[in-house]
C-alpha positions, 0 to 999 in steps of 0.5 A: 354697759355690758363687758366682754366677759359678761357678753361671753357669759350671756352667750354661754347661757343662751347656747346651753339653756336654749335646748333645755325646758328652761327659759333661756330668755327668762334666764338672760332677762334676769341676768341682764336686769341684775347687771343693771340693764333696763327690763325692756332692753334686757328682753330685746337683747335676749331675743337678739342672742337667739340668732346664735342658737338658730345658726347652731341648730341649722348646722346641727340639723343640716342633713335633716333640713336638706332632706326636708327641702328635697321633699318640696317638689312632693308637697301638695295641699291635698296631701300636705300631712301625708307621710312624705311631707308631714314634717315639712308641712308641720314646720311651715304651718307652725312657723306661720302660727308662731309669727301671728302669736309671737308678733302680738305677744312681743308688742304687748310685752314691750309695752308692759315691761316699759311700764314696770320696774325691774323687780316686778319683771323678774318676779313675772319671769319667775312665775312663767318659769314655774308654769313652764315647769309644771307643764313639763311635769304634766306632759311627762305624766300624761304622754300617750302612745306614739303618733307616726307623724305630725298633724295639722292640729299639732302644727297650729297648737305647737306654733301658737304656743311657740309664739307665746315663748317670746314672753321671758320665762316661757320656755320655747323648747319646754312648751313645744316639747310638752305639747308634742308629747301630749299629742302622742309623739315620742320623746325623740320625735318631739325633741327633733320637731321642737328644735327644727321649729326653733330655727325660723323662730329664733332667727326671726326674733333676732332679725325683728329686734335687730331691724327695729332696735339695732343691738339694744344697749350693748356695744357691737363688739360684745354683742357679736361675741355673745352671738358667736359664743351662743352659736359655738356652745349651742352647736357643741352641746346640742347633741349631749343635751338632746340625750340628757333631756331624754333622761333627766326631769328638767321640769324641776329646774324650771320650778326651782329657778322660777321660785328663786326669781319670784323671791328675788324680784319681790325683794327688789320691789320691797 
C-alpha cells in the first residue's frame, strides 16, 4: 500500500517530469513497481496522476486558452488552418488522433503488462526511454527553418505520436516536441503547442482510468494528495522548466535513465 509520503513523492515526480522530454509515466511506473505495486496497477496510477498536471497546464496557459476559445466563432472547415484558427484546429485534430491511437495502445499495454513480470516491464520501460532520448537527439540535430503556423499534417502526426505516449517510457512531451521541431516549428512554439495539447490528453487519460478502474490499489487520501502535489508542483515549476528545456539537452537524461532501467529490470528478471 502506498504511504502518504510515497504519494507526495510520486506527485512531485509527475509535477516536474511531465514538462521534460523524460517519461513521467515511465519514471512513475518504475517507482511504483519498486515499491511493490503490480505492473498493471502501476501504469494505471501513473496515468491517473496526469490529471494533476492537466490542471496545472490549464492554469498556466489560461490566457492562451481564453484566446483560443475566443477564436471559435472564426473557425470554418475551409479555412481551419489559416493564421487565425490554425492553433485551435491543430489542438482539435491532434486530440482526436490521440484518442484513436491512445485508446488502442492503452488496451494493448494493459493486456501485455498483465502477462509480464515486474522486471520485464521495467526493462521495456527503459528501452522506450532510450528510444525517446535518441529521438530527441535526432530532432535537435535536424530541426529546420521555423514554420509560421501548424498544418493539418502536423496535427495528425503529433496527435498520433502523443497517443502512443500512453505506453510507459514514451515521453509525451519529448515525442511531440521532437515531431514539431522536425516539422519546422521553433523551440518556443513547439513547447507551447505540446503543453497545450497535454491538457485534453492528460485529463482524458486520468478520466478513463478513474471511470474504468477507480484509483488503482491506492487509498483515496494518498491518491488525492498525489494529484494535489502534482498540480501544485507542476504549476510552480512549468515556467522555469520551459526556459530550462530551451537550453539543456534532456535527451541525454532519457538515454541514461532508460539504460539504468533496462539493467535494473533485467537484474530483477535474472
